[in-house]
N, C-alpha and C positions, 0 to 999 in steps of 0.2 A: 601234673601242672595245673589242671583245672581246679583240683582240690586246694592247692596252695593259693591260687588267686581268690577262690571263695573265702578262704580263711582270712586273707589279708583285707578283703573288702568288709568282712564282718568286723575285723579289728578296727578298721577305720570308722565304721558306723558306730561301734561302741565308744570309740574315742570322742566322736562328735556328740553323742548323747551325754557322755560324762561331762564334757565341757559345757554343754547347754544347761545341764542340771546344776553344775557348779556356779555358772553365771546367774542362774535363777535364784539359787540359794544366797549368793552374794548380794543380789539386788534386794531380795526380801530382807536380808539382815541389815542392809544399809537403810532400807525404808523404816525398819523398826528402830534403828538406832538414831535417826535424825527425823525432823519434821518433814512431811510429804511436800509442803509448799516451798522448801528450800531448794534452790537451783544449784547445779554444779558450777564451779568457777569457770571463767571464760577460757583460761588456758587448758583446763582439763577437757572441756568440750571440744576445743580446737584440736587437741591432741587425738581425741577419738575420731574426729572427722578426717584428720590427716593420716590415720593408720592405714596399713595395708590389709588388715584383717576385716572381712566383711561384717563379722559380728560386732566389732567395735565401731565401724562406720555406721552400721544400722542403729546401734545404741546411741551414738552421738546425734544422728538425725532425729531419732525419736525425742531426745531431749530438746532439740531445737524446735521441732514442730510443737511440742508441748508448751514451750515458752512463747511461741508465736501466737498460739490460740489463747494464751493468758495475757496477751498484749504486752509482753516483755520485749525489750529491744533486741532483735535478732539480725539486724542488718550487718553488723560487723562480721558475721559468719558467712557472708555472701560468697566470697571467693572460695572458701574451704568447702562449701556445700556444692557449688556449681561444678567444681572440677570432678565430682563424683557422678556427673551425668552420663559419663561413658562407661559406667560399671555394668557388667553383664547381669548382675543380680537384679531381678525385676522388682524386688521389694525396695531396694535402695533407689532404683530409678523412679518408683512411684513417689517416694518421699521427696526426692530432689525436685520432681515436677511440681509437687504441691508448694514447696518453698519458692520455686521459680515463678509460679503464677502469682504468688502473693507479693513478691518484692521486685519483679522485673520492671515495673513502671518506675520504681524509685531509682534503680540502677540500670538504665537502658544500655549503657555502653558495655557493662560487664555481662548483661543478658545476651547481647549480640554475640559474645564469644561462644555461647553454647548452641547457637543456631545450627552450625555445621554438624555438630554431634546429633542434634535432634533430627536434622535432615537425613543423616545416615540411618537413623532408626526407622525412617519411613520405608526403607527397603528390607527391614528385618523379616526373618522367616515367620515370626509369631504375629498373628493378626492382632493380638492384644497389644503388643508393643507398637505396631504401626498405628493403631487407632489412638493409643495414648499419646504418641508423639504428635499426631495431627491435632488432637485436642489442646495440647500444651502450646504448640506453635500458633494456633489461632487465638489462644487465650493470652498470649504475651502482647500487651497493649503498647506496642512500639510501632509507630506509623511507617518506619523505614522498611519494615519487612512485609508490607502489605502485598507486594507482587510475589514474594516468595510464598506467602500463605495462599495466595490465589493459585499458584502452580501446584502447591501441595494438595489443595482441594480438588483440582482437576485430576491429579494422579489418583487421589482417593476415590473419585467417582468411578474410575475404571478398575478399581481393585477387585480381585476375585472374592474376597471375604465380604459378606454383607455387614459384618460388624464394623469394618473400616468405612464402608459406604455410608453407614448411619452416622459415624463420626464426621464424615465430610459434610453431610447434610446439616448437622448441628453447628459446624464451623462456618457455614455460609453467612448467617446473620452477624457473627463476630467480625468476619472480614469486611462485611459491608459497613458496620459501625466504625471500623478502623480506617477505612478509606472508601468513601462512596464512589470514587472513580472506577473501582473494579466491578461495577454493576454489569457491564456487558459480558465479561467472562463468567461472572457468577450466574447470570441468566441461562447460559448454555449448560452449566453444570446442574442447575436447578431443573431444567427441562429433562435432562437425562435421569435425574434421581426420581422425578415424579413418575416416570415410566418404568421404574425398577420392578422386578418381579417379586421381590421380597416385601411382604407387608410391613415388617418392622423398619424398613428403610423409607417407605412412603410416608409414614406418619411424621417423622422429623422433617422430611422434605416439604410437607404441607405446612408445618410450623414455620419453616424458613420462608416459604412463599408468602404467607400472611404477614410476615414481618418485613420482608425486603420489598416485595412488589405486589401488594394485594389488589391493585387495579389492573394487572395484566391477565385478565380473564382469558385472553386468546391462547395463553399457554396451557389452559386446562381442557380445551375442547377435545383434543385427541386422547387425553388421559381420563376423561370423565367416566366412561364405563368401567375402565380398569380400577379406578378409585372406588367406584360403587361396589365392585366385586370383592375388593380387599377390605372393605370397611368392617365386616364382621370379624375378621381375623386379627385386626390391629389391637394394640394395647389400649387401655382406657384413655390415656392422654392423646394418642393418635386419633382415636375415635372422636374425641371432643373437637379437635381442630378440624378434622375432616368434615364433621357434621356442620360446623360453622361455615367452612368454605363452600360446601355443596349447597347450603341454604342460600348463601349470597349468589352463587352461580345460577341456581334455579330461578331466583327473582329476576336476574338480568338476562336470562336466555329462554325462559319458557313463558309465553304470554298466557293470560287467563282466557279460557274459552268456555262458553256455556251453550246449552241447548235445551229445548223444551221437550218434555215428555208428553206423549199422547195420553189422554185420559181414556180409560177403558169404559166407555159409555155404550149402552145398548142402542143399536141403530133402530131406525124407524122401519115402517113396512117397506119403504123403498130405500135402496142402498145409497141413493144420492141425495137423501134429505139433508145431510150435513156435509159441507165441502171439506177437503183435506186441510185447507188453510185454517179453517175454524178449529179443527181438531188440534193442529199444532200449537196455536196460540192459547188454547185453553189449558194446556198442561203446565206442570211445574218446571221451573227453570233450574237446572242442575249444572254443576261444574264438570267440565271435560278435561281430563288430565292428559298431558303429553306422554307418549310412551316412555321416554327417557325419565321423566319426572316420576311416573308411576313405578318404574324400575327402582329408582332411588327410595321411594317410600316403602315399597315392599321389602327392600333389603334392610331397612331400618327397623322393621318389626321385631326381629330377634334381639335387638339391642335393649328392648324393654325388659328383658330378663337379666340384664347386666348386674353384676355385684356392686358396681359403682353408681351411687345415686346421681352424680353429675351427668353421667351418660343417659340415664333415664330422663332427667329433666331436659337435656338437650334434644333427645329424640322427640319428647312431647312438644318442644318448641318447633321442631321441623313440621310435625303434623299440624300444629296450630296455625302456622303461618303459610304452609304450602298445601296441605291436604284437604280432603273433604271431611264432613262430619263423621263419616264412618271411621276414618283414621283417628280422629280426635277421641272418639269413644273407646278405641282400643288402648289409648294412652292413659286414660283416667284411672283405670284399675291399678296399674303399676305405680302411678303417682300416689295414690292413697295407700299403697303397700309400704311406702316410705315412712308412714306414721308409726310403724313398728320398730323404727331405727332409734338410735340414741337421741337425747333431747336436742342437741345442737342441729342434727339433721332434720328432726321433726320441725323445728322452728323455721328453717330455710324452706323445707318442703311445703309448709302451710302457706307461706307467702306466694309460692308458685301455684299452689292449688287455688288460692283465692283469686289470683290473676286469671286463671283459666275459667273459674266459676263466674267471674264478672261477664265473660263473653258467652259462655254456654252453661247457664245454671241448670237447665233441664236435664243435662247429662249426668248430674250428680245426685239426682233424686233417689236412685236405687241404692246409693251408698250413704244415705242420710244417717243411719245408725253408727257409722264410723266416726261421725263428728260429735258424738256425745262426749262431753268433757269428763275426764277422770280426775280423781283426787291427786294423782301423781303428776299431772300435767303442769307445766310452767304457766304462770299467769298470762304470758304473751301468747302461748299456744292455745289456751282456753279462749282468749279474746278472738283469735282468728277463727276458731271453731264456731263461736257464736256468730261471727260474720258470715260464714258459709251457710249456717242454718237459716239466717235471715234472707240470704240470697235465693235459696232453693225453696223457701216457705211458700211463695205463691204458686209454685209448680207441683206442690205435693198434694196428695189426697187428704181427706179429712182426718183420718186416724193418724197420719204422720204429722199433720199440723198440730193436733192435740198433743202428740208426743213431744214435739219441739217446744210448745208453750209450757208443758209441765217441766221440761228440762230447764228452761230459762227461769221459771218460777222457783225452782229448787235453789238455784244459785243466787236468787235475791236475798236469801237468808244466810249467805256466806259471811265469814269473818273478814274477808278481804274487801276493803272499801272499794278499790278500783274494780274488782270483779262484780260487786253489787251494782255499781253504776253502769258497767258495760252490759250486764244482763237486762237491766231496765231499759237501756237504750235499744237493745236488741228487740225487746217486746214492742217498743214503739215503732221500730222499723218494720216489724212483721205486720202491725196494724196498718201502717202506711202503704205497704206493698200489696196487701190483700184486703179488699173492701168487705168480703164475706166474713173475715175473722176479726174485723175491727171492734165489734161489740164485745167479743170474748176477750180481746186484749184490754179493752177499756175496763171491764169488770176486774180483770186481774190487777190492773194498776190501781184501781180504786181500793182494792183490798189492802194494798200496801200503805195506805195513808194512816192506818192505825198503828203502824210500827213505831218503835221507840228510836229507830235509827234515823237521824236527821238527814243524812245523805240519801238514804233510800227514799224518804218522803219527798225531798227536793227533786230528785231525778224523776220520780213518778209523776209529780205535779207538772214538771216541764213537758213530759211526754203526753200527759193528759191535755195540757194546753194546746199542743200541736194537733191532737186528735179533735178537740172541740173546734178549732179554727177551720178544720176541713169541712165541717157541716154545723155551723153555729145554731141553726134553727131547731135542731133536734136534741140539743144538749142544754136546754134551759134548766131542767131539773138537776142536771149534773152540777151546774154552777151553784145552785142553791145548796146542794149537799156539800160542796166544797166550802162554801161560806160558813156553814154550820161547824166545820172542823177548824175554823180559825182559833177557837178558844183553846184547842189542844195542840195546835201546830206550833212548835217552838223554833223550827229552822228558819233563819232569815230569808233564804232564797225561796223556801216553800211558801211563806207568808206573802212575799212579794209577788210570786206567780199567781196566787189566789186572788189577791187584791187587784191585780191587773185584769184577770178574767172578769171579776165583778164589774170593773169599770167598762169593759167592752160590752156588757149587757145592761148598762145604765140607761139606755134609751127605750126600754120596754114600757108598756103602759103602767099607770100607777098601781093598779091592783096586782100586777105581777113583778113590779120593780122592787128589788131588795137593796139596791145600791145606796139610797139615802140612809136606811137603817144601819147598813154595814158601816157607812161613813160616820154616823153618830156614835157607834160603839167604838170604832177605832180612834176617834178624836179624844176619847177619855184617857186612853193610855198612849197618846202620841209621843210623849216625852220618853217613854221607855222602849220605843221601837228602835230597830236597827236602821241604819242609813238607807239600805235598799228598800225596806218597808216604808220609811217616811217618804221617799221619792214617789212610790206608788200611791200612797195615801193622798199626797198633794195632787197627783194626776187624777185620782178618783174624784177628789173634790172639785177640780176644774171641770171634769166631764159632767158631773151631776149639776153643777151651777150653770154650765152652758146649756144643758137640756132644759133646765128651768127657764133660762132666758128665752130659748127658742119657743117654749110653750106659752110664755106670758108676753111675748113681744106683740105690740099692736100691729094691725094690718097696715100695709103701705099707705092706703088712702088716709087713714086717721093720723098717721105720723106727719103727713104733709100739711094737714089743716091746722095742726097745733104749732103754729109758727112761734108764738111767744115763749113756749116752753122749750123750744129747740135750743140746743147748745150752739155756741159759736163754732165757726169752721175750724178754728185752731184747736178747740177742746174736743170736737167730735172726731177729729182725725186720730187714728191710732198710731202712736209712734213707739218704737222700741229703743229710743235713745235713753239709756239708763242714767246718763250724766246730766240730762236737761232738768229744768225746774219742775216739770210735770212728773219727773221720776220719783222713785221712792228714796227719800232721804231720812235716815235714822235720826239725824240731829234735830229735826223739826217734825215730829210725828203728828202734831196737831193739825198740820196743813194737808195731810194725806187724804186721798179720795175715799179710802175705806172708812175713816173716822167721820168724814162728812156724810157718807152714805148711812152710817150707823145713826148719826144724829137725825137725819131725815126720817129714817124708819121709826125712831123713838118719838119724833114730833108728829108723825101721822096718827090719825085717829084709829085707823084699822090696825088689827094685830099683825105683827111681822111674820112672814113665812119662815119656817125653820131652815130652809136650804140657804138663803142669803146669810143667815146668822152663822150657820156652820162654815160657810166659805170665809166669812170675816174672821171667825175664830181660828181657822187653820192659818190664815194669813198672819194673825198675831203670833201664833205659836212658832211659825217658821222664821219670823223676823229675828228672833233671838237664838236661833239654833247655831251650833258651832260649825256646821258643814257649809262651806262656801258654795258647793255645788247645789245644795238644797235651797239656799237663799237666792242664788241666781236664777234657778228655774222658777221659783215662786214669783220673782219679780217679772219674768217673761209672761207667766200665766196671768198675773194681775194686770199687766199692760194690755194683754189681749182682751180681757174681760172687763176692763174698766168702763167701757161705753156699752150699755145694754142694747143700744139701737144698732150697733155695728158688730155683729157676731159672725159674719160670713167668713172672715179670715180665721177666726178661732175654730170654726167648724171644719175648715179645710185642714187645719193643723192637728186638731185633737180628735176629730171624728172621721178622719179619712179611712177608707176600707184598707185593712191590712192584707198583704199577700199571704196565701196559704203556705205555711212553712213546709219545707221538704228536707228531711234529714237524709243526706246521702250516705252511702256505705263508707266506712272509714278509709278503705283502700281505693276509693273512686279516683283519687288523684294519681294513682299508680297504674291506671288502666292502659295507658299507651306504652308502658315500659316492657322490654323484652323479658320473658321468663328465663330464669337461669342466670340473670345478670345481678351483680352486686347492687346496682342502682335500684332494682326492685325491692331489695331487702332494706336498704338504707332509707329509701323514700325521697320524694321530691323536696321535702322540707330541709333535709340534711344534705342531699346531693346537689340540689339546685335543678333548674329547669333542664339543663343539658345532661344531667346524670353525673356519675362519678367520672373522674378523669380516665379517658380511654374508652368510655361508653360510645358505641356506634349503633345507630338505628339500621334496620334492614333497608336495603334499597327498594324503591317502588317496582311494581311489576312492569316488565317491558311491554310496550304497546305492540299490539298485533300488527305484523308487517315489518317491524323494526328488529325482530329477533335474528340472531345469527343463523346461518344455514345449518340444518340438522346433519348434513353430510360431513360437516367438520368433525363430528363426534364419531365417525366411522373409524374403527381400529384398523391397523395394518393387516391386510389379508382379507378385508371385507367381512369380518365376523359380525353376526347379528346377535346381540345379547339381550333381547327383550324377554327376559325371564331366564330361569335356570334351564340348563340343558338336561333333557330327560334321558334317563338310562334306557338303552335299547337292549332287549334280550339277545343273547348270542344266537339263538335259533333263527330269529328274524334276519340277523346279519348273514347267517349261512344261507338262508333261503334266497336272499337278495343276490349273494355271490353266485349261487348255483344258477339262478334265473339269468343273471347277466352273462354267464358263460354258455348258456344254452344247454345245460346238462339236465334240465328238468324245469318244473314249474313250482312257483312258491305257493304258499297256503293263503295268499291274499292278505299278508301282513299280520295274521293272527298267530298267537303262540300255540304250538302243537301240544296236544295232550297225549296221554298214553294210548287212549283209544284211537287217536288219529294215526299214531305210529303203527299200532297193531293192524289197523285197517289197511294201511299202505303195504305192510308186509303180506297180508292175505291177498291183496290185489296183485302184488308182484308174483306170489306163488301161482295164482290162477293164470296169470299171463304166461308164466313159464310152461305151465301144463298145456295151455292152448297152443303155444308155439311148438311144443313137442308133437302134439297131435297133428297140427297142420304140416309139420315137417314130414311125419310118417305118411300122411295122405299124399303129399307131394311126391315122395319117393315111389309110392305105389302107382300113381298116375304116370310118372316118368317111365317106369318099367313097362307099363301097358302100352304107352306110346311107342317105346322102342320095339316091342314085339310086333306091333302093327306095322311099323316102318319096315321091319325085316321081311314080314310076310308080303307087303306090297312090293318090296324090291325083288323078292323071289318070283312073285307072279309076273312082274315086269320082265324079268330075265327070261321066263318061260315063253312069254308071248313073243319076245324078240327071237328066241330060238325057233319057234314055230314059223315065224315069218321068214327066217333065213332058209329053213328047209323047203318051204313052198316056193321060195324064189329059186 
C-alpha cells in the first residue's frame, strides 16, 4: 500500500510539473507572438480571476498587478480580486493584499467586506500570514476601522512570534495617522514593545515612538539600559533611530558636570606650603560623565566598525555632542575611512568631516595626508579637502605646513578654473590663520602673477590685497612690485585690485609715493580700460588730489586773515545736490568749476602743479563715458573736492581706515548644524535658517538639579548594568559553593593552577597518613590504659580479700 501511495504522489508531482512547463511554454510563445506591452482583454483577465484553479488566479493577479504598476486602470477588477482574499495559497494572498492596499481608499465600502477575512488571518498558524494580515489591516486607510486596527495591534503585541510583534510596532504610526484618538491604547502597546526581549522588535518600536510621541521621555526611563544593551545587535535602521532617541534622552536627563584636576607639582620643604584649595583651583577642568551616559558611549564604540556609513556618522554625532574629547578622537578615524567609499558617500562624508573639523581641528592633524586631493576626486570633494587642509594648517608642524602649501600650489596649475580659484583662496586662508607662514604664502601668491591665466592672477591679487591690509607698513615694496606688473596684467579684476592698493598707499612721502606716476600712466589709456578699472582709476585720482590739497592747504590762522579772498557762505558749503545750479550740468560746461579752475591756473604766473591737471583731465574723460555708475561717482568726488579749503568730509569718506579683511572658511555658516543631517549637506543658503523641513536641533543640556531621578532607570529585579558582566570561572563558583556549605575553604577568589591542585592532593595524603599514625597510637595507649585498669582492679580485689580475712 505504501508503494502505491508513493507512486500516486510521484504521478501527481509529475503532472504538476508538466502543467507548469506547458503554461510557461505557452506564456513564452504568447510573449513572442505579440508585443510585451499589450494587455489581455478585460473579460479574459476577469475569467482568470474568477477561476477555481490557483494557477489561473495567480496568473490573473500578476496581470492586474503589472497593469497597476504601469498606471493602467485596474479598479474594475476590485470585486474579482478581493474575493480571493480567503484563498489558502499564500502567493495569491500576497498579491491580493498588494492590490487591496493600493485601491482600498478608492473603494472603502468594498474594502470593508474583506476586513472579516483579514481578521481571521490574524489567528492563522503561520506567523508570516499573521504579520502580513496585520500590515494590510493597518495599511487600509479607512477611518472606520481604526478601533479594529487598534485591537489587532494589541493582539499582535502579545503574539508569540517576534515577526508579528515587529509588524505590530510598524503598524502603530499608521493607526495613529488614521485616528489620533487611539493614542492612549497605542501608548500601552508601545511601552510593551519597547521592553521586548528581541532586538529586531525594539528597533521598529523606537521608530514608532519617535513618530507618535517623541516628547514622552518618561516612557524610556525603565527601558533605557535595555535599549543600550540591544543597540549593538539591532539592524542598521534600528541603530539609527535608537542612536537619535538616546542622544535626545541623554541631553534631557544627564546634566553636564565638571571637576578640576590637581596639578602634580613638587611640594616645598614643608608640606603645608600650598593649601589644598589652591591645588584644586590650579588644575584643568574636565567633564565628568554620568555612569548611564558613559555606559551608552561605551556601547556605541563597536558601531564605528559598522558596514553602514550612516551608522558611523550617527555614532560620531553622539560622541561630538555628548562625549569627551577622548570619544571624539576615536570617531575621527572611522569617519576618514569613509573616504575609501564610492564618490557619493565620499561627498557626504566630507561635509560631516568638515563640520567636526571646525570644532576640533587639532584632532585631524595626524590624518593630514588623507586629505591630499586625487585626480579621480570630484571637484566638490577636492574643494572640501582643501578646506580641511586650511583648517588644520595652524596646528601642523613645519614640514606638514610645507606639504600642504606644495599641494595647494600644485592645483593652482589645474585646468579646472573653479579648482584653481579654490586653491588660491585656500592659500590665502592658510596665510590668514598662521602668522608664521604668511610670508611663505605671500611669495607663493606673488609667483602666480606671471601666469597667463587671468582667473588665477585675479584671485591671487585679491588674496595678496587681504594679506597686505593685515600689515600695511611692511608691504610698501610689495605694492611697488604689483604696480610694475600693471603693464602685463590683462585681467580687469586684477588691474582693479592693483589700482586700489596703489590708492591705499597714496599718502606716503613724495620720495616714496608712486601713486601720481601710476595715475599719469593710467590716464593715457583710460578709454581702453574696463569699467571696474575705470572706477578704481577715478578713486585713485580723487585720493591723490585730496592728499595734494591736504599738503598745500594754508594754516587755519592764515585762512582767517584773508577775508577778501574767502568764498561766500553759499559757495563754501559742500552740497551733494546734483540737481542744483552748482551741480554738474553737461548742457553748459563753460560754467563748471573745473573749467574756471583751469582758467585760473592758466592765468597765474606760476607754473601749474601736475596733480590738479591730472584731476581735471580725469574729470573731463569721465564726463563723456557711457557708464552711468562711473559718471555718478565722479560727480560725487568732484562735489567733495570742489572747495580746497573744506576737505575734512572728503578725508572722512576717502581716507578712512579700512577694516582688516577676514576670509572665513566656506563652511563657517554650517557650523551649528547637526552632522548626519541633510541640512548640513544642502547648506543654509538652500535650506534656510531653520534647515530642511523636518530638521530638529538637539535639546539643551538639562540643568543640574532638574534631571529625573536615576532610580527611574533601574530595571525590574534591581539589576545593575554599569558595564558588561564579567565571566566568572567555574572553579571560582565551585569554591564559593563549597565555602558556603562549610565543606572546605576557598582559594581566596583566585583561579587554581595545576600546582595548587597537586599541592592539595599531597596535603590530603599527608593528612591521611598522620591520621592513621595517630589512630594507631591511640589504640596502643587505650590498650595500655585497659591493662593498667585491670591490674588496679585485681589489686583492689586482693586488698579487700585481705581485709575480709583479718576481720
